[in-house]
GUGU-345451 format. One line per field, with one value per residue (C-alpha): chain; residue in three letters; x, y, z. Coordinates in Angstrom, 2 decimals, padded with zeros to 5 digits, always signed. Example, Ala and Ser with C-alpha at 12.3 -4.5 7.8 and 13.67 -1.06 7.14 Angstrom:
# GUGU-345451
chain: (A_A)
res: (ALA_SER)
px: (+012.30_+013.67)
py: (-004.50_-001.06)
pz: (+007.80_+007.14)
//
This chain:
# GUGU-345451
chain: (A_A_A_A_A_A_A_A_A_A_A_A_A_A_A_A_A_A_A_A_A_A_A_A_A_A_A_A_A_A_A_A_A_A_A_A_A_A_A_A_A_A_A_A_A_A_A_A_A_A_A_A_A_A_A_A_A_A_A_A_A_A_A_A_A_A_A_A_A_A_A_A_A_A_A_A_A_A_A_A_A_A_A_A_A_A_A_A_A_A_A_A_A_A_A_A_A_A_A_A_A_A_A_A_A_A_A_A_A_A_A_A_A_A_A_A_A_A_A_A_A_A_A_A_A_A_A_A_A_A_A_A_A_A_A_A_A_A_A_A_A_A_A_A_A_A_A_A_A_A_A_A_A_A_A_A_A_A_A_A_A_A_A_A_A_A_A_A_A_A_A_A_A_A_A_A_A_A_A_A_A_A_A_A_A_A_A_A_A_A_A_A_A_A_A_A_A_A_A_A_A_A_A_A_A_A_A_A_A_A_A_A_A_A_A_A_A_A_A_A_A_A_A_A_A_A_A_A_A_A_A_A_A_A_A_A_A_A_A_A_A_A_A_A_A_A_A_A_A_A_A_A_A_A_A_A_A_A_A_A_A_A_A_A_A_A_A_A_A_A_A_A_A_A_A_A_A_A_A_A_A_A_A_A_A_A_A_A_A_A_A_A_A_A_A_A_A_A_A_A_A_A_A_A_A_A_A_A_A_A_A_A_A_A_A_A_A_A_A_A_A_A_A_A_A_A_A_A_A_A_A_A_A_A_A_A_A_A_A_A_A_A_A_A_A_A_A_A_A_A_A_A_A_A_A_A_A_A_A_A_A_A_A_A_A_A_A_A_A_A_A_A_A_A_A_A_A_A_A_A_A_A_A_A_A_A_A_A_A_A_A_A_A_A_A_A_A_A_A_A_A_A_A_A_A_A_A_A_A_A_A_A_A_A_A_A_A_A_A_A_A_A_A_A_A_A_A_A_A_A_A_A_A_A_A_A_A_A_A_A_A_A_A_A_A_A_A_A_A_A_A_A_A_A_A_A_A_A_A_A_A_A_A_A_A_A_A_A_A_A_A_A_A_A_A_A_A_A_A_A_A_A_A_A_A_A_A_A_A_A_A_A_A_A_A_A_A_A_A_A_A_A_A_A_A_A_A_A_A_A_A_A_A_A_A_A_A_A_A_A_A_A_A_A_A_A_A_A_A_A_A_A_A_A_A_A_A_A_A_A_A_A_A_A_A_A_A_A_A_A_A_A_A_A_A_A_A_A_A_A_A_A_A_A_A_A_A_A_A_A_A_A_A_A_A_A_A_A_A_A_A_A_A_A_A_A)
res: (MET_ALA_PHE_SER_ILE_THR_HIS_GLN_ILE_GLY_ALA_LEU_ALA_GLY_THR_PRO_ILE_SER_VAL_THR_GLU_PRO_SER_THR_SER_SER_GLY_GLU_SER_THR_ALA_SER_VAL_THR_ALA_SER_ALA_VAL_TRP_LYS_SER_PRO_ALA_ALA_GLY_LEU_THR_CYS_LYS_ILE_GLN_ASN_SER_GLU_GLY_LYS_GLU_THR_GLY_MET_LEU_THR_PRO_PRO_MET_SER_PRO_CYS_ARG_SER_PRO_VAL_LEU_GLY_ALA_THR_ARG_PRO_ASP_LEU_SER_VAL_ALA_CYS_GLN_ALA_TYR_ALA_ALA_GLU_VAL_GLU_ALA_ALA_PRO_VAL_LEU_GLU_HIS_GLU_ILE_ARG_GLY_HIS_VAL_GLU_LYS_ILE_ASN_GLY_VAL_PRO_VAL_PHE_VAL_MET_MET_PRO_LEU_ASP_SER_VAL_THR_MET_ASN_HIS_THR_VAL_ASN_ARG_LYS_LYS_ALA_LEU_ASN_ALA_SER_LEU_GLN_ALA_LEU_LYS_SER_ALA_GLY_VAL_GLU_GLY_ILE_MET_MET_ASP_VAL_TRP_TRP_GLY_LEU_VAL_GLU_ARG_ASP_ALA_PRO_GLY_ALA_TYR_ASN_TRP_GLY_GLY_TYR_ASN_GLU_LEU_LEU_GLU_MET_ALA_LYS_LYS_HIS_GLY_LEU_LYS_VAL_GLN_ALA_VAL_MET_SER_PHE_HIS_GLN_CYS_GLY_GLY_ASN_VAL_GLY_ASP_SER_CYS_THR_ILE_PRO_LEU_PRO_ASN_TRP_VAL_VAL_GLU_GLU_VAL_SER_ASN_ASP_PRO_ASP_LEU_ALA_TYR_THR_ASP_GLN_TRP_GLY_LYS_ARG_ASN_TYR_GLU_TYR_LEU_SER_LEU_GLY_VAL_ASP_THR_LEU_PRO_VAL_LEU_LYS_GLY_ARG_THR_PRO_VAL_GLN_CYS_TYR_ALA_ASP_PHE_MET_ARG_ALA_PHE_ARG_ASP_ASN_PHE_LYS_HIS_LEU_LEU_GLY_ASP_THR_ILE_VAL_LYS_ILE_GLY_PRO_THR_VAL_LEU_LEU_GLU_ILE_GLN_VAL_GLY_MET_GLY_PRO_ALA_GLY_GLU_LEU_ARG_TYR_PRO_SER_TYR_PRO_GLU_GLY_ASP_GLY_THR_TRP_SER_PHE_PRO_GLY_ILE_GLY_ALA_PHE_GLN_CYS_PHE_ASP_LYS_TYR_MET_LEU_SER_SER_LEU_LYS_ALA_TYR_CYS_GLU_SER_ALA_GLY_LYS_PRO_GLU_TRP_GLY_SER_THR_GLY_PRO_THR_ASP_ALA_GLY_HIS_TYR_ASN_ASN_TRP_PRO_GLU_ASP_THR_PRO_PHE_PHE_ARG_LYS_GLU_GLY_GLY_GLY_TRP_ASN_SER_THR_TYR_GLY_GLU_PHE_PHE_LEU_GLY_TRP_TYR_SER_GLN_MET_LEU_LEU_ASP_HIS_GLY_GLU_ARG_ILE_LEU_SER_SER_ALA_LYS_ALA_ILE_TYR_GLU_ASN_GLU_GLY_VAL_LYS_ILE_SER_VAL_LYS_VAL_ALA_GLY_ILE_HIS_TRP_HIS_TYR_GLY_THR_ARG_SER_HIS_ALA_PRO_GLU_LEU_THR_ALA_GLY_TYR_TYR_ASN_THR_ARG_PHE_ARG_ASP_GLY_TYR_VAL_PRO_ILE_ALA_GLN_MET_LEU_ALA_ARG_HIS_GLY_ALA_ILE_PHE_ASN_PHE_THR_CYS_ILE_GLU_MET_HIS_ASP_HIS_GLU_GLN_PRO_GLN_ASP_ALA_GLN_CYS_SER_PRO_GLU_GLY_LEU_VAL_ARG_GLN_VAL_ALA_LEU_ALA_THR_GLN_LYS_ALA_GLY_VAL_PRO_LEU_ALA_GLY_GLU_ASN_ALA_LEU_PRO_ARG_TYR_ASP_ASP_TYR_ALA_HIS_GLU_GLN_ILE_LEU_GLN_ALA_SER_ALA_LEU_ASN_ILE_LYS_GLY_ASN_THR_GLU_GLY_LYS_GLN_MET_CYS_ALA_PHE_THR_TYR_LEU_ARG_MET_ASN_PRO_GLN_LEU_PHE_GLN_SER_ASP_ASN_TRP_ARG_ARG_PHE_VAL_SER_PHE_VAL_LYS_LYS_MET_LYS_GLU_GLY_LYS_ASN_THR_GLN_LYS_CYS_ARG_GLU_GLU_VAL_GLU_ARG_GLU_ALA_GLU_HIS_PHE_VAL_HIS_VAL_THR_THR_PRO_LEU_VAL_GLN_GLU_ALA_ALA_VAL_ALA_LEU_MET_HIS)
px: (+000.00_+001.43_+002.14_+002.69_+003.84_+002.04_+002.22_-000.03_-002.83_-003.73_-005.05_-007.25_-009.88_-009.91_-007.43_-005.82_-002.28_+000.40_+002.21_+005.95_+008.89_+010.45_+013.73_+016.82_+018.50_+022.24_+024.08_+023.21_+020.49_+017.20_+014.48_+011.96_+010.23_+007.56_+004.08_+004.81_+007.81_+005.89_+002.74_+002.29_+000.40_-003.25_-004.84_-005.85_-009.26_-012.23_-014.12_-017.86_-020.04_-023.68_-026.52_-029.57_-033.15_-032.57_-029.62_-027.02_-023.84_-023.69_-020.09_-018.62_-020.61_-019.35_-020.78_-023.65_-023.02_-024.51_-027.19_-024.92_-021.66_-019.60_-017.48_-014.71_-013.00_-013.43_-015.86_-019.36_-022.09_-023.50_-027.12_-026.45_-024.87_-027.94_-030.20_-028.25_-028.56_-032.28_-032.62_-030.84_-033.80_-036.09_-033.73_-034.95_-038.59_-038.16_-038.38_-035.28_-035.65_-035.78_-034.31_-034.25_-032.83_-035.48_-034.63_-030.92_-028.89_-025.12_-022.59_-019.15_-016.53_-013.90_-013.04_-015.78_-015.47_-016.05_-016.09_-014.60_-017.03_-016.11_-013.92_-016.50_-019.53_-020.29_-020.15_-018.60_-022.19_-022.69_-025.05_-024.82_-023.31_-025.10_-027.66_-029.67_-026.50_-025.23_-028.60_-028.66_-025.01_-025.51_-028.45_-026.37_-023.44_-025.67_-027.36_-023.93_-022.95_-020.73_-020.45_-020.25_-018.64_-015.68_-016.15_-013.87_-015.09_-013.15_-011.84_-011.72_-015.47_-016.93_-014.90_-014.15_-015.26_-014.41_-012.75_-015.25_-018.05_-018.92_-021.30_-022.22_-024.59_-024.28_-022.75_-026.01_-027.82_-025.08_-025.05_-028.83_-028.59_-026.11_-028.44_-031.40_-029.54_-028.13_-024.49_-021.82_-019.54_-015.81_-015.48_-012.09_-011.19_-009.48_-007.26_-005.37_-006.23_-007.70_-005.81_-002.21_-002.15_-002.59_-006.28_-007.42_-010.32_-011.21_-009.67_-010.67_-008.17_-007.60_-010.06_-009.90_-008.73_-005.96_-004.82_-004.75_-002.48_-000.16_+000.01_+001.09_+003.62_+004.72_+006.79_+003.55_+003.89_+006.30_+009.47_+012.28_+015.96_+015.41_+012.70_+009.80_+006.64_+004.03_+000.55_-001.25_-001.02_+000.33_+003.90_+004.00_+006.62_+003.77_+001.58_+001.71_+002.07_-000.97_-000.54_-004.17_-006.13_-004.96_-005.31_-002.71_-003.25_-003.71_-006.38_-008.11_-008.08_-009.45_-012.18_-013.22_-013.41_-015.36_-017.84_-018.26_-018.94_-021.50_-023.34_-023.55_-023.70_-026.97_-025.22_-022.03_-020.94_-022.14_-025.85_-025.27_-023.98_-026.26_-030.02_-030.99_-029.22_-025.45_-024.01_-020.62_-018.37_-014.88_-013.10_-009.95_-007.82_-005.96_-002.34_-000.69_-000.92_-003.56_-004.68_-001.60_+000.87_+003.88_+005.71_+004.78_+008.06_+006.78_+004.37_+003.15_+000.44_+002.57_+005.16_+007.82_+008.08_+007.46_+007.56_+009.95_+011.93_+013.32_+011.55_+013.03_+013.20_+010.61_+012.22_+013.41_+010.68_+011.87_+009.82_+011.22_+014.75_+014.24_+013.21_+016.22_+018.57_+017.18_+017.42_+021.03_+022.04_+020.41_+022.34_+025.64_+025.80_+025.15_+027.12_+024.39_+021.53_+021.69_+020.18_+019.01_+020.95_+021.92_+023.52_+020.36_+019.76_+016.60_+013.03_+013.56_+017.02_+017.61_+019.49_+022.80_+022.72_+023.20_+025.98_+023.44_+021.47_+024.03_+024.63_+028.39_+029.42_+026.06_+025.34_+022.15_+024.29_+026.69_+026.53_+025.13_+022.62_+021.30_+021.04_+019.11_+016.81_+016.03_+014.93_+013.01_+011.05_+010.43_+008.91_+006.38_+005.65_+005.17_+002.77_+000.75_+000.81_-000.55_-003.47_-004.34_-004.37_-007.01_-009.01_-009.00_-010.21_-013.02_-014.27_-013.24_-016.77_-018.58_-018.20_-016.30_-012.95_-010.08_-007.70_-004.62_-003.51_+000.12_+001.46_+002.66_+006.00_+007.26_+009.71_+013.44_+012.35_+015.03_+017.87_+019.80_+018.71_+014.99_+015.38_+011.72_+010.57_+013.19_+012.21_+008.56_+009.47_+009.52_+012.93_+012.98_+016.24_+017.91_+019.07_+016.15_+012.39_+010.59_+007.03_+007.18_+007.51_+004.49_+002.47_+003.48_+002.41_-001.00_-001.25_-000.89_-004.09_-006.01_-005.96_-006.14_-003.15_-004.55_-002.16_-002.21_-000.85_-002.48_-003.44_+000.03_+002.34_+006.10_+006.45_+004.04_+006.51_+009.78_+012.41_+015.24_+013.65_+013.71_+010.03_+008.48_+004.92_+004.49_+007.57_+006.45_+002.94_+004.44_+006.76_+003.86_+001.72_+004.51_+004.95_+001.24_+001.28_+004.24_+002.56_-000.86_-002.54_-005.41_-004.44_-006.80_-006.05_-006.75_-005.84_-003.61_-004.92_-008.27_-008.27_-011.19_-009.46_-009.53_-005.75_-005.67_-008.66_-006.87_-003.83_-006.06_-007.70_-004.32_-002.91_-006.02_-005.82_-002.55_-000.99_+002.27_+004.66_+003.54_-000.15_-001.24_-004.64_-005.86_-006.27_-007.29_-007.38_-010.12_-011.44_-010.67_-011.61_-012.00_-010.87_-013.33_-017.01_-017.12_-018.82_-016.13_-017.01_-020.58_-019.64_-021.12_-017.99_-016.27_-019.36_-019.58_-015.96_-016.42_-019.48_-017.62_-014.65_-016.87_-018.42_-015.01_-013.72_-016.74_-016.42_-012.83_-009.99_-011.64_-014.82_-016.26_-017.78_-016.02_-015.02_-017.69_-020.46_-019.32_-019.16_-022.75_-023.98_-022.19_-023.90_-027.25_-026.31_-025.19_-028.56_-030.50_-028.54_-028.51_-031.21_-029.53_-026.13_-027.52_-029.04_-025.87_-023.64_-025.81_-026.35_-022.67_-021.68_-024.09)
py: (+000.00_+003.35_+005.69_+009.42_+012.01_+014.07_+017.36_+015.77_+015.61_+019.23_+018.16_+015.43_+017.83_+019.82_+022.48_+024.19_+023.01_+025.52_+024.38_+024.99_+023.74_+020.67_+021.31_+019.87_+017.19_+017.08_+013.97_+011.71_+012.61_+010.93_+009.31_+011.84_+013.70_+016.32_+015.57_+017.24_+014.97_+011.85_+012.32_+013.68_+016.93_+016.45_+018.68_+022.11_+022.21_+023.26_+026.45_+026.62_+029.17_+029.32_+030.47_+032.26_+031.67_+033.95_+031.90_+034.53_+033.59_+034.91_+033.92_+031.46_+030.76_+030.04_+026.80_+027.58_+027.27_+024.23_+024.88_+023.21_+024.78_+026.64_+029.65_+028.28_+025.24_+022.19_+023.77_+022.60_+025.20_+026.16_+025.93_+022.47_+021.42_+022.58_+020.84_+017.63_+017.84_+018.44_+015.68_+013.18_+013.04_+011.95_+009.71_+006.48_+007.08_+008.82_+006.72_+006.56_+009.16_+007.88_+010.07_+009.32_+011.31_+010.45_+010.02_+010.41_+007.43_+007.82_+005.94_+005.62_+006.68_+007.17_+005.41_+003.97_+004.90_+002.49_+003.41_+001.30_+000.35_+000.72_-002.14_-003.12_-003.12_-006.64_-007.14_-009.99_-011.19_-011.55_-008.62_-005.41_-002.63_+000.77_-000.56_+002.66_+004.69_+002.29_+002.28_+006.07_+006.13_+003.63_+005.64_+008.79_+007.11_+005.68_+009.04_+010.66_+008.34_+005.92_+002.57_+000.40_-000.43_-002.46_-004.59_-006.84_-010.41_-011.38_-014.93_-014.31_-013.61_-016.08_-019.19_-018.05_-020.97_-024.18_-025.33_-025.44_-023.87_-020.71_-018.09_-015.55_-013.65_-009.92_-010.35_-011.76_-008.66_-006.25_-007.64_-007.45_-003.77_-003.19_-005.00_-002.90_+000.32_-000.89_-000.86_-003.28_-004.92_-005.54_-008.29_-008.62_-012.09_-010.82_-013.62_-011.22_-009.85_-006.37_-004.16_-002.99_-001.28_+002.34_+003.25_+000.10_+001.20_-002.17_-005.53_-008.76_-011.58_-014.66_-017.56_-018.96_-022.38_-020.78_-018.71_-021.93_-023.60_-020.58_-020.71_-024.34_-023.57_-019.89_-020.49_-020.38_-016.60_-014.37_-013.76_-011.21_-011.78_-010.82_-013.45_-011.00_-012.62_-010.95_-012.45_-010.45_-013.20_-016.75_-017.16_-018.09_-020.64_-022.95_-022.38_-026.04_-027.73_-029.31_-027.27_-026.14_-029.13_-031.28_-028.61_-026.32_-022.54_-022.40_-025.10_-023.11_-019.97_-021.94_-023.59_-020.17_-018.66_-021.67_-021.40_-017.70_-018.46_-021.14_-019.01_-015.92_-017.61_-015.83_-012.46_-013.22_-012.08_-010.19_-009.85_-011.30_-014.48_-014.57_-014.13_-011.41_-008.37_-008.35_-007.44_-009.11_-007.70_-008.32_-010.62_-009.14_-011.94_-011.08_-012.25_-010.68_-008.00_-005.36_-007.71_-006.80_-009.05_-008.37_-009.37_-007.60_-005.70_-002.42_-003.21_+000.17_-000.81_-001.96_+000.79_-001.49_+000.62_+004.25_+006.12_+006.37_+003.44_+000.78_-002.14_-005.60_-008.92_-011.49_-014.84_-016.14_-018.60_-022.19_-022.91_-019.97_-020.81_-024.43_-023.24_-020.92_-023.73_-026.08_-023.34_-022.56_-026.22_-026.77_-023.78_-025.00_-022.27_-024.16_-021.59_-019.00_-021.15_-020.81_-017.33_-014.21_-010.93_-009.81_-006.51_-004.89_-002.64_-002.25_-001.28_+002.46_+002.79_+004.57_+002.89_+004.63_+003.48_-000.13_-002.12_-004.05_-001.13_+001.67_+002.98_+002.35_-001.26_-002.27_-005.97_-005.62_-005.15_-008.02_-011.57_-012.75_-009.90_-010.60_-014.30_-013.72_-011.02_-013.21_-016.03_-013.73_-012.00_-015.25_-016.81_-013.96_-014.41_-018.17_-017.41_-015.23_-017.91_-020.57_-018.53_-017.05_-020.51_-021.53_-018.32_-018.61_-022.22_-021.28_-018.13_-018.81_-019.32_-016.97_-013.73_-011.92_-010.17_-011.13_-008.52_-008.37_-005.40_-004.25_-001.76_+001.71_+001.83_+005.20_+006.21_+005.95_+005.36_+007.80_+005.79_+003.14_+000.16_+001.01_-000.67_-000.54_-002.20_-004.93_-005.84_-005.99_-008.48_-006.21_-006.66_-003.14_-001.16_+001.60_-001.13_-003.59_-003.31_-005.25_-004.57_-006.15_-009.68_-009.01_-007.70_-010.68_-013.07_-011.38_-011.48_-015.26_-015.46_-012.60_-010.61_-006.85_-005.00_-002.82_-000.15_+002.43_+005.96_+007.30_+010.55_+011.57_+014.30_+014.09_+017.50_+016.56_+013.95_+014.46_+014.99_+013.91_+010.43_+010.70_+009.80_+009.71_+008.37_+009.95_+008.23_+004.94_+005.17_+005.93_+002.91_+000.62_+002.03_+001.27_-002.24_-003.06_-001.65_-003.86_-006.96_-006.17_-006.09_-003.75_-001.23_-000.08_+002.45_+003.41_+006.34_+005.29_+007.85_+009.65_+012.84_+015.19_+018.08_+019.04_+018.94_+015.21_+014.62_+016.29_+014.09_+010.99_+012.24_+012.75_+009.41_+007.45_+008.88_+006.94_+009.69_+007.80_+007.19_+004.33_+004.48_+004.97_+003.33_+005.90_+003.37_+004.51_+002.81_+000.19_+001.35_+003.52_+002.70_+005.60_+005.34_+005.37_+005.78_+007.71_+010.78_+013.11_+012.13_+013.34_+016.77_+019.29_+020.66_+017.28_+015.78_+018.55_+017.97_+014.21_+014.32_+016.58_+014.19_+011.17_+013.00_+013.93_+010.38_+008.94_+011.42_+010.34_+012.07_+011.95_+013.71_+016.38_+018.16_+021.19_+021.34_+023.95_+021.74_+018.80_+021.04_+022.21_+018.64_+017.74_+020.60_+019.17_+015.80_+017.53_+019.27_+016.04_+014.05_+016.65_+014.98_+011.58_+013.05_+014.71_+011.44_+009.47_+011.97_+011.94_+008.19_+007.34_+009.58_+007.70)
pz: (+000.00_-000.96_+001.94_+002.17_+004.67_+007.26_+005.38_+002.74_+005.28_+004.64_+001.26_+002.68_+003.98_+000.78_+001.88_-001.10_-001.77_-002.47_-005.58_-005.37_-007.29_-005.67_-003.95_-005.55_-003.49_-003.32_-004.43_-007.32_-009.73_-008.99_-011.01_-009.72_-012.50_-012.83_-014.09_-017.41_-017.92_-017.01_-019.06_-022.53_-022.40_-023.39_-025.96_-024.80_-023.12_-025.18_-024.41_-024.29_-026.06_-025.11_-027.34_-026.00_-027.13_-030.13_-031.31_-030.37_-028.61_-025.07_-024.35_-021.91_-018.76_-015.31_-013.88_-011.51_-007.81_-006.10_-003.46_-000.91_-002.07_+000.47_-000.53_+001.70_+000.22_+002.40_+004.85_+005.71_+005.32_+008.74_+007.57_+006.13_+009.42_+011.34_+008.87_+009.31_+013.09_+012.88_+010.34_+012.59_+014.95_+012.12_+010.18_+011.75_+010.90_+007.56_+004.39_+002.20_-000.52_-004.08_-006.81_-010.50_-013.36_-015.92_-019.56_-018.84_-020.05_-019.88_-021.92_-020.39_-022.91_-020.26_-017.02_-014.76_-011.09_-008.22_-004.53_-001.75_+000.98_+004.68_+005.86_+008.49_+006.18_+007.44_+011.21_+013.17_+013.68_+009.90_+009.48_+007.45_+009.53_+009.50_+007.04_+006.72_+006.17_+003.50_+001.74_+001.52_+000.51_-002.31_-003.64_-003.64_-005.39_-008.09_-008.68_-009.00_-011.82_-009.90_-011.68_-008.60_-005.28_-004.05_-000.95_+001.07_+001.53_+004.63_+004.99_+008.72_+008.80_+006.33_+007.28_+010.80_+012.96_+011.11_+007.86_+005.02_+007.08_+005.14_+006.53_+003.83_+006.13_+005.62_+002.17_+000.80_+002.00_+000.89_-002.64_-002.81_-001.81_-004.65_-007.04_-005.91_-006.66_-009.97_-008.83_-009.99_-007.43_-007.29_-004.67_-002.96_-001.76_+001.39_+002.70_+004.97_+008.37_+008.73_+011.14_+011.07_+007.67_+006.67_+006.89_+008.69_+010.91_+012.44_+013.31_+011.58_+012.23_+010.13_+010.74_+014.28_+013.12_+011.04_+014.03_+016.04_+013.50_+013.46_+017.27_+017.03_+014.30_+014.32_+011.17_+009.19_+009.58_+007.70_+009.72_+009.54_+010.36_+014.02_+014.47_+014.50_+013.12_+010.94_+011.20_+008.50_+005.89_+005.79_+004.55_+000.87_+001.89_+002.93_-000.16_-001.21_+002.20_+003.96_+007.13_+007.58_+008.88_+005.97_+003.27_+001.76_+001.95_-001.83_-001.56_+001.18_-000.99_-003.96_-001.90_-000.56_-004.05_-005.31_-002.44_-003.17_-006.82_-006.01_-003.45_-005.68_-009.07_-009.91_-009.64_-011.55_-014.94_-017.94_-018.67_-022.13_-020.52_-017.52_-017.39_-014.97_-013.55_-013.36_-009.99_-009.54_-012.24_-010.88_-008.45_-006.97_-005.55_-002.36_-002.40_+000.63_+003.32_+002.54_-000.24_-002.30_-004.11_-001.87_+001.29_+004.57_+004.52_+005.99_+008.88_+010.06_+012.51_+015.44_+015.10_+013.62_+010.46_+009.66_+006.36_+004.52_+005.91_+003.59_+005.30_+005.80_+003.95_+005.07_+004.28_+007.63_+008.58_+008.34_+005.22_+003.24_+004.40_+003.34_-000.11_-000.30_+000.72_-001.96_-004.58_-003.73_-003.77_-007.16_-008.50_-007.11_-004.44_-001.18_+000.82_+000.13_+001.33_+005.11_+005.43_+003.64_+003.66_+007.16_+006.16_+004.75_+007.73_+009.79_+008.89_+009.31_+007.81_+004.50_+001.64_+002.26_+005.90_+004.83_+003.13_+001.07_-000.41_-000.70_-004.21_-004.39_-003.88_-002.44_-002.11_-004.15_-007.27_-006.54_-007.87_-004.56_-004.41_-007.89_-007.07_-003.83_-005.22_-008.22_-005.90_-003.50_-006.27_-008.16_-005.04_-005.05_-008.74_-008.25_-005.40_-007.76_-010.47_-008.12_-006.84_-010.23_-011.79_-009.25_-009.67_-013.45_-013.33_-010.93_-012.69_-016.29_-017.66_-015.29_-017.22_-014.46_-014.58_-012.28_-010.90_-008.68_-006.62_-006.60_-004.06_-005.05_-003.21_-004.36_-001.63_-002.43_-006.02_-007.17_-005.65_-007.54_-005.43_-004.89_-001.49_-000.29_-003.51_-003.16_+000.42_-000.72_-003.45_-006.52_-008.18_-009.57_-009.62_-011.62_-014.02_-014.00_-014.61_-011.89_-013.06_-016.52_-015.03_-012.81_-015.76_-017.89_-015.13_-014.98_-018.77_-018.77_-016.73_-018.33_-015.10_-014.53_-013.02_-010.21_-008.96_-006.17_-005.51_-008.69_-006.94_-005.75_-007.04_-006.67_-005.05_-002.24_-001.04_+000.90_-001.75_+000.54_+000.39_-003.43_-003.76_-007.21_-007.35_-010.79_-012.18_-010.65_-012.11_-015.50_-015.29_-014.35_-017.19_-019.66_-018.23_-018.61_-022.14_-023.02_-021.56_-023.00_-019.59_-018.64_-015.94_-013.18_-010.46_-006.87_-004.67_-001.78_+000.73_+001.06_-001.01_-001.63_-003.38_-007.05_-007.21_-006.50_-008.77_-011.67_-011.12_-011.24_-014.43_-016.06_-014.92_-015.94_-019.48_-020.02_-022.10_-022.40_-025.24_-027.44_-026.53_-030.13_-029.65_-027.14_-024.33_-020.85_-017.49_-017.44_-014.05_-011.05_-007.44_-005.05_-001.43_+000.46_+001.42_+004.72_+006.26_+004.87_+001.28_+001.83_+003.19_+000.81_-000.87_-000.96_-002.57_-005.14_-006.17_-006.18_-008.45_-010.88_-010.78_-011.58_-014.54_-015.96_-015.54_-017.35_-020.21_-020.84_-022.62_-026.05_-025.04_-027.31_-024.33_-022.96_-019.31_-018.51_-019.90_-017.80_-014.72_-015.26_-015.65_-012.44_-010.59_-011.66_-010.16_-006.96_-006.68_-007.29_-004.72_-001.92_+000.25_-000.09_+000.76_+003.88_+005.01_+004.28_+006.12_+009.22_+009.29_+008.77_+011.69_+013.96)
//
């Protein structure tokens, strides 16, 4: 999961960001680049001339102000706040308002927008959490033009009590709510625990019987060189070993996905393939901590790691070490098989603090370093291959898309070693592209490459840490283009400001060298549904953002026309937004 710094928080509430030129770091030149260097400049925006009833041009119009718009960016209008408080007393008894934009059918020429649901949308008791709030929220999202929602389907909830005993309570109701409102669903097969990552607002552990097995054999958990265990996700070193009540982890993941398919078969796929309304459009397969294909190299939740530390290798459980030993012996290098690197520093070191990652003479660029990093990254790719093979076999004829999420590790991207990417399992350095192999692996299974940190600008990050989210996004876009894999995006942190929205619009347009077919991202998922999203100014900006994304880069509409259409949607959804904001806060 991509991470940023505290001075970015000012943007999260919609505070204007002062745009300044990034400071120049001393030392070697970095890979950090400006937005203009990363993306080809799009064509100049169109202007809009309006004709009056007599057919005469009246000039360019300013988009009308929304009834709920505040003159202060990011603020909530006092009268709206009072109305919300008064409305709260009646929210339980009042019927959910129904709004319909009649005769208005939109075709998506651009990028469809999905919205992530709250992590705790389904309770530990298998019921929908804050049902009235979610119902109002889904209505508002649909009215605003959102394509659908993304929801986590937690292994630790559904198969919590016993192997093979699946309880889909809560999810049945949640999917029916999405169906009722005409929203598509991206369902995340979440085989990791919730809690311990950036933005985690609740705790959902792994299934009880899995936790029991890990207690009996702690080496089922990822382990660093100091013996510290990470319990977010089972070590990929045991992928094919029957360590979970006679089943392998990969078998457990496959059985879970198969049970999900069988229980929700009537909602899967394309309407051309399936009779009845389509709800489940995409299955995102979790493959590591935070659902991402990576090692848990930067655990932030327990204070072990803090941004922008380099993280630590996670290959010191006995199963990973056994694999390393066998690999070294087969390659004629038995002396390298007893341990991973022990000179790679600690979680919060910087590359130049360590013998392994420093730019001059660093172990990462030695024969041993290349050997180890090749094995470490290949183990992650093999892990992805195994789970995707199962997912493809299960969903191949169901008309749904399969996607995999990859973390946006942008800090120290401008250094030679790219240390944080290496510890996470992405063998990406100044001299080697680590994202093409990932994209090629996804291509073999027809999967979508889902990537984070799409909203970030380089200059918002600490330049002494040589961060470059823009350069990283560009590299990933080029890798997916080379492999012929669709690219989807997410924002790594909650953002409600136009500045971040514009960056997403530019990134999703894929204005990169070689994109001669005019391809765009296949989807964008917005982090996340919460009370802040439904604050009046945040909502106004969000609705405008959704409209612009759906119009796409080849739209014939001018920006002013799109803005006016967005204001109409804001006006129509105001009662729903008020209800959603109040209900979510209670």
